[in-house]
Backbone as a chain_set.jsonl record, in Angstrom:
{"seq": "MLDGRLDISLIGPFVPAEGDTFTIITAPSVVGQFSQVNGPSDARVRYTPTSVVVVFCAADLAPPFGVLDFDDVLAFLVGFGNMEPVSDLAPPFGTFDFDDVLAFLTSFGAGCSSWISL", "coords": {"N": [[51.267, 132.673, 138.773], [52.003, 135.43, 140.741], [54.993, 136.341, 142.445], [57.947, 136.843, 144.444], [60.471, 139.335, 143.703], [60.024, 142.674, 142.53], [61.69, 144.958, 140.611], [61.771, 148.317, 140.005], [62.862, 150.68, 137.763], [63.968, 153.836, 136.514], [64.667, 155.209, 133.309], [67.488, 156.963, 132.363], [67.182, 160.509, 132.473], [64.452, 160.521, 132.842], [61.455, 161.457, 134.407], [58.562, 160.48, 135.874], [55.271, 161.848, 135.481], [52.896, 163.204, 137.822], [50.479, 160.909, 138.719], [50.949, 159.337, 136.497], [50.614, 156.218, 134.878], [51.713, 152.882, 134.4], [51.245, 150.016, 132.733], [52.461, 146.96, 133.509], [52.116, 144.253, 133.379], [49.857, 142.254, 131.634], [47.3, 139.941, 131.613], [45.132, 137.041, 131.183], [44.364, 136.334, 133.727], [45.435, 137.514, 136.836], [47.154, 136.479, 139.587], [48.042, 136.601, 142.994], [50.784, 138.518, 144.47], [53.72, 140.61, 144.201], [56.322, 139.875, 146.442], [58.168, 141.675, 147.284], [58.863, 145.039, 146.487], [60.921, 147.178, 144.787], [62.036, 150.458, 144.089], [61.484, 153.808, 142.726], [60.536, 156.235, 145.19], [57.953, 157.244, 144.89], [56.595, 155.39, 143.437], [53.965, 153.135, 143.093], [52.449, 149.953, 143.298], [49.718, 148.495, 141.735], [47.302, 145.97, 141.765], [45.159, 144.297, 139.599], [42.396, 142.202, 138.566], [43.248, 141.407, 136.031], [45.675, 142.633, 135.456], [48.878, 144.211, 136.217], [49.865, 147.222, 137.503], [51.941, 150.073, 137.579], [51.905, 152.99, 139.438], [52.46, 156.454, 139.772], [52.709, 158.654, 142.429], [53.024, 161.713, 143.695], [52.369, 162.809, 146.168], [52.543, 160.876, 148.09], [54.661, 160.551, 150.331], [55.682, 159.477, 152.689], [55.938, 156.674, 154.95], [52.985, 155.04, 156.223], [53.216, 153.726, 153.012], [50.994, 154.129, 150.28], [48.936, 155.135, 151.63], [47.54, 158.229, 152.103], [48.331, 160.641, 154.376], [48.79, 162.564, 157.46], [51.536, 162.28, 157.889], [52.609, 162.35, 155.334], [52.114, 165.003, 154.627], [53.695, 166.314, 156.543], [56.241, 165.334, 155.795], [56.461, 166.544, 153.281], [56.435, 169.295, 154.025], [58.749, 169.497, 155.653], [60.712, 168.778, 153.784], [60.309, 170.857, 151.951], [60.951, 173.106, 153.516], [63.657, 172.591, 153.901], [64.52, 172.747, 151.363], [64.619, 170.422, 149.697], [64.854, 168.086, 146.988], [62.628, 166.329, 146.898], [60.433, 167.847, 147.52], [60.236, 169.666, 145.509], [58.147, 170.128, 143.325], [57.047, 171.375, 141.092], [57.51, 173.332, 138.087], [59.213, 176.504, 138.082], [61.87, 174.243, 138.33], [64.108, 173.788, 141.034], [63.53, 176.079, 142.262], [61.843, 176.923, 145.108], [58.604, 177.403, 145.706], [55.244, 178.798, 145.812], [53.996, 177.327, 143.818], [55.0, 174.739, 144.091], [53.889, 174.011, 146.542], [51.178, 174.13, 145.872], [51.109, 172.097, 143.907], [51.672, 169.837, 145.495], [49.446, 169.909, 147.267], [47.37, 169.589, 145.434], [47.885, 167.024, 144.43], [47.696, 165.561, 146.818], [45.069, 166.169, 147.588], [43.668, 165.026, 145.474], [44.056, 162.447, 146.067], [45.702, 160.84, 144.682], [44.34, 160.126, 142.262], [44.32, 158.584, 139.864], [45.402, 156.247, 140.699], [43.579, 155.288, 142.557], [41.407, 154.806, 140.918], [41.964, 152.536, 139.49]], "CA": [[51.129, 133.257, 140.091], [53.055, 136.393, 141.033], [55.747, 136.181, 143.68], [59.305, 137.325, 144.263], [60.81, 140.754, 143.786], [59.86, 143.544, 141.364], [62.573, 146.126, 140.636], [61.313, 149.374, 139.099], [63.901, 151.691, 137.579], [63.693, 154.835, 135.481], [65.745, 155.289, 132.334], [68.07, 158.284, 132.161], [66.628, 161.606, 133.266], [62.995, 160.465, 132.828], [60.731, 161.596, 135.668], [57.135, 160.349, 135.574], [54.373, 162.9, 135.96], [51.909, 162.826, 138.836], [49.369, 160.124, 138.216], [51.313, 158.459, 135.38], [50.436, 154.789, 135.131], [52.391, 152.017, 133.455], [50.827, 148.625, 132.851], [53.653, 146.144, 133.302], [51.67, 142.885, 133.087], [48.462, 142.027, 131.263], [47.077, 138.497, 131.462], [43.73, 136.692, 131.399], [44.13, 136.302, 135.165], [46.606, 137.81, 137.658], [46.967, 135.922, 140.919], [49.17, 136.851, 143.88], [51.446, 139.819, 144.463], [55.152, 140.551, 144.426], [56.602, 139.906, 147.876], [59.002, 142.848, 147.533], [58.891, 145.989, 145.377], [61.973, 148.182, 144.926], [61.967, 151.446, 143.026], [61.321, 155.189, 143.17], [59.683, 156.341, 146.385], [56.563, 157.566, 144.557], [56.016, 154.31, 142.626], [53.063, 152.227, 143.806], [52.003, 148.852, 142.448], [48.3, 148.138, 141.887], [46.965, 144.68, 141.167], [43.77, 144.125, 139.199], [42.214, 140.797, 138.184], [43.883, 141.074, 134.753], [46.88, 143.414, 135.169], [49.695, 144.811, 137.266], [50.087, 148.589, 137.053], [52.741, 150.941, 138.435], [51.337, 154.334, 139.48], [53.323, 157.417, 140.46], [51.919, 159.578, 143.249], [53.977, 162.605, 144.354], [51.971, 163.165, 147.533], [52.77, 159.746, 148.995], [56.068, 160.77, 150.648], [56.11, 158.873, 153.956], [55.194, 155.466, 155.318], [52.784, 153.852, 155.401], [52.981, 154.052, 151.612], [49.683, 153.682, 149.832], [47.965, 155.865, 152.452], [47.859, 159.655, 152.204], [47.984, 161.059, 155.73], [49.551, 163.698, 157.99], [52.971, 162.026, 157.726], [52.971, 162.822, 153.996], [52.13, 166.474, 154.693], [54.879, 166.677, 157.316], [57.419, 165.065, 154.958], [56.534, 167.606, 152.269], [56.806, 170.564, 154.658], [60.159, 169.434, 156.056], [61.487, 168.842, 152.551], [60.168, 172.209, 151.398], [61.744, 173.995, 154.368], [65.078, 172.299, 153.688], [64.73, 172.839, 149.913], [65.002, 169.099, 149.202], [64.201, 167.79, 145.709], [61.35, 165.626, 147.067], [59.368, 168.847, 147.628], [60.302, 170.553, 144.344], [57.192, 169.384, 142.502], [56.517, 172.136, 139.953], [58.457, 174.281, 137.5], [60.592, 176.229, 137.68], [62.545, 173.363, 139.262], [65.226, 174.458, 141.688], [62.936, 177.2, 142.98], [60.806, 176.437, 146.013], [57.632, 178.481, 145.767], [53.853, 178.407, 146.006], [53.616, 176.313, 142.827], [55.315, 173.433, 144.679], [52.866, 173.759, 147.566], [49.934, 173.854, 145.15], [51.232, 170.778, 143.28], [51.514, 168.838, 146.55], [48.061, 169.917, 147.745], [46.537, 169.037, 144.367], [48.096, 165.576, 144.441], [47.158, 165.033, 148.077], [43.616, 166.305, 147.536], [43.13, 164.062, 144.512], [44.244, 161.099, 146.58], [46.333, 160.091, 143.588], [43.09, 159.6, 141.732], [44.466, 157.516, 138.87], [45.719, 155.059, 141.467], [42.342, 154.811, 143.173], [40.436, 154.39, 139.915], [42.338, 151.271, 138.823]], "C": [[52.317, 134.176, 140.343], [53.698, 136.076, 142.374], [57.12, 136.783, 143.428], [59.4, 138.833, 144.294], [60.563, 141.458, 142.452], [60.782, 144.739, 141.563], [62.105, 147.104, 139.577], [62.438, 150.388, 138.979], [63.498, 152.606, 136.422], [64.905, 154.932, 134.564], [66.185, 156.737, 132.18], [67.418, 159.343, 133.035], [65.095, 161.589, 133.342], [62.427, 160.573, 134.234], [59.249, 161.503, 135.346], [56.33, 161.504, 136.157], [53.424, 162.329, 137.007], [50.768, 162.073, 138.194], [49.69, 159.257, 137.01], [51.132, 157.004, 135.79], [51.123, 154.003, 134.02], [51.93, 150.587, 133.71], [52.035, 147.761, 132.532], [53.323, 144.679, 133.023], [50.194, 142.928, 132.715], [48.307, 140.533, 131.005], [45.591, 138.209, 131.634], [43.367, 136.661, 132.883], [45.448, 136.582, 135.889], [46.291, 137.351, 139.07], [48.218, 136.2, 141.738], [49.695, 138.267, 143.761], [52.945, 139.601, 144.597], [55.399, 140.667, 145.927], [57.455, 141.103, 148.252], [58.987, 143.729, 146.295], [59.952, 147.035, 145.695], [61.841, 149.174, 143.785], [61.832, 152.85, 143.584], [60.309, 155.286, 144.307], [58.23, 156.655, 146.061], [55.904, 156.503, 143.675], [55.189, 153.379, 143.509], [52.588, 151.165, 142.831], [50.554, 148.534, 142.786], [48.065, 146.835, 141.14], [45.478, 144.676, 140.83], [43.605, 142.653, 138.811], [42.946, 140.404, 136.889], [45.163, 141.862, 134.462], [47.633, 143.793, 136.446], [50.11, 146.168, 136.722], [50.952, 149.318, 138.075], [52.188, 152.353, 138.299], [52.283, 155.242, 140.263], [52.475, 158.477, 141.139], [52.866, 160.441, 144.075], [53.63, 162.899, 145.804], [52.266, 162.069, 148.546], [54.251, 159.705, 149.37], [56.571, 160.015, 151.866], [55.322, 157.598, 154.224], [54.035, 155.804, 156.246], [52.452, 154.25, 153.969], [51.679, 153.419, 151.154], [48.563, 154.344, 150.616], [48.417, 157.32, 152.494], [47.381, 160.143, 153.566], [48.884, 162.217, 156.177], [51.052, 163.506, 157.834], [53.456, 162.476, 156.35], [53.048, 164.345, 153.961], [53.388, 166.939, 155.426], [56.154, 166.462, 156.498], [57.576, 166.128, 153.874], [57.017, 168.906, 152.894], [58.267, 170.594, 155.1], [61.054, 169.534, 154.825], [61.459, 170.219, 151.918], [61.028, 173.191, 152.183], [63.239, 173.816, 154.181], [65.473, 172.362, 152.215], [65.283, 171.533, 149.345], [64.232, 168.79, 147.92], [62.844, 167.103, 145.839], [60.171, 166.595, 147.12], [59.37, 169.848, 146.482], [59.455, 169.926, 143.241], [56.711, 170.1, 141.247], [57.586, 173.063, 139.388], [58.207, 175.687, 138.026], [61.298, 175.379, 138.742], [63.809, 174.036, 139.778], [64.777, 175.683, 142.452], [61.796, 176.661, 143.827], [59.82, 177.57, 146.248], [56.217, 177.915, 145.919], [53.408, 177.337, 145.012], [53.918, 174.902, 143.33], [54.276, 173.048, 145.726], [51.544, 173.393, 146.892], [49.971, 172.47, 144.496], [51.066, 169.673, 144.321], [50.058, 168.756, 146.998], [47.106, 169.339, 146.707], [46.648, 167.519, 144.339], [47.468, 164.944, 145.678], [45.627, 165.052, 148.047], [42.96, 165.329, 146.579], [43.242, 162.641, 145.023], [44.912, 160.213, 145.561], [45.243, 159.353, 142.836], [43.269, 158.512, 140.685], [44.775, 156.195, 139.552], [44.427, 154.447, 142.024], [41.381, 154.255, 142.125], [40.783, 153.084, 139.226], [41.486, 150.129, 139.305]], "O": [[53.472, 133.782, 140.188], [53.043, 135.61, 143.306], [57.419, 137.192, 142.306], [58.533, 139.519, 144.834], [60.851, 140.915, 141.385], [60.676, 145.451, 142.561], [62.046, 146.77, 138.393], [62.917, 150.903, 139.989], [62.794, 152.206, 135.495], [66.04, 154.755, 135.006], [65.375, 157.622, 131.905], [67.134, 159.097, 134.207], [64.497, 162.537, 133.851], [62.861, 159.867, 135.144], [58.721, 162.349, 134.623], [56.677, 162.059, 137.199], [53.186, 161.123, 137.061], [50.161, 162.547, 137.233], [48.827, 158.52, 136.533], [51.46, 156.616, 136.911], [51.115, 154.406, 132.856], [52.192, 150.019, 134.771], [52.571, 147.815, 131.425], [54.157, 143.946, 132.491], [49.387, 143.561, 133.396], [49.091, 139.936, 130.268], [44.86, 139.041, 132.173], [42.225, 136.924, 133.26], [46.465, 135.956, 135.588], [45.302, 137.769, 139.672], [49.333, 136.053, 141.238], [49.134, 139.102, 143.051], [53.39, 138.546, 145.048], [54.756, 141.469, 146.604], [57.47, 141.511, 149.414], [59.086, 143.228, 145.175], [59.897, 147.695, 146.732], [61.568, 148.789, 142.649], [62.04, 153.069, 144.778], [59.351, 154.515, 144.372], [57.349, 156.366, 146.872], [54.778, 156.694, 143.215], [55.66, 152.9, 144.541], [52.351, 151.457, 141.659], [50.198, 148.331, 143.946], [48.565, 146.63, 140.033], [44.641, 145.011, 141.668], [44.598, 141.929, 138.738], [43.232, 139.228, 136.667], [45.693, 141.782, 133.354], [47.119, 143.71, 137.562], [50.642, 146.263, 135.616], [50.734, 149.204, 139.281], [52.02, 152.857, 137.189], [52.835, 154.844, 141.288], [51.631, 159.115, 140.51], [53.45, 159.962, 145.047], [54.521, 163.208, 146.595], [52.237, 162.323, 149.75], [55.014, 158.923, 148.803], [57.783, 159.92, 152.063], [54.182, 157.456, 153.782], [54.116, 156.781, 156.991], [51.519, 155.019, 153.735], [51.313, 152.324, 151.581], [47.385, 154.148, 150.316], [49.55, 157.61, 152.879], [46.193, 160.074, 153.881], [49.64, 162.774, 155.381], [51.776, 164.486, 157.662], [54.59, 162.933, 156.214], [53.945, 164.91, 153.335], [54.067, 167.859, 154.971], [57.046, 167.31, 156.505], [58.69, 166.562, 153.582], [57.914, 169.555, 152.355], [58.944, 171.609, 154.938], [62.034, 170.279, 154.82], [62.472, 170.694, 151.406], [61.743, 174.006, 151.602], [64.003, 174.775, 154.29], [66.614, 172.069, 151.857], [66.273, 171.526, 148.614], [63.077, 169.192, 147.783], [61.989, 167.278, 144.971], [59.043, 166.219, 146.804], [58.576, 170.789, 146.488], [59.979, 169.276, 142.336], [56.034, 169.493, 140.417], [58.464, 173.525, 140.117], [57.075, 176.015, 138.382], [61.323, 175.747, 139.916], [64.489, 174.758, 139.049], [65.555, 176.266, 143.208], [60.886, 176.012, 143.311], [60.141, 178.567, 146.896], [56.028, 176.716, 146.125], [52.537, 176.526, 145.328], [53.176, 173.968, 143.029], [53.839, 171.899, 145.786], [50.874, 172.447, 147.306], [48.976, 171.747, 144.527], [50.392, 168.676, 144.06], [49.498, 167.664, 147.099], [46.137, 168.668, 147.063], [45.645, 166.813, 144.239], [46.792, 163.919, 145.59], [44.975, 164.081, 148.43], [41.849, 164.857, 146.819], [42.607, 161.73, 144.491], [44.727, 158.996, 145.558], [45.223, 158.124, 142.78], [42.45, 157.596, 140.615], [44.438, 155.133, 139.028], [44.224, 153.234, 141.962], [40.621, 153.33, 142.413], [39.979, 152.568, 138.45], [41.66, 148.997, 138.856]]}, "num_chains": 1, "name": "protein.A"}
């Protein structure tokens, strides 16, 4: 039975791509959930009957996490206007341009599809 805290950390300069999924537990049966999850702001934990999967979704920028809504759009726009790394979603990194807006809209429009399909 799952319980307790899950700490998710990235190694070195690794940055997961939009929609990347990482299966962290596989078992004949998964019961329960972690009571606390710490890690990158775009990391989401999905529970299936036989696995626990971490999914990265760039569009999910604001609480409530796990729900794509206007707060996520606002967080992106504020970050973009202030040239914050959270809104620098597409190469060339360090340049805030239409490619970043398109990357956000694509992620938002897909609803983080790999997350939903688990």
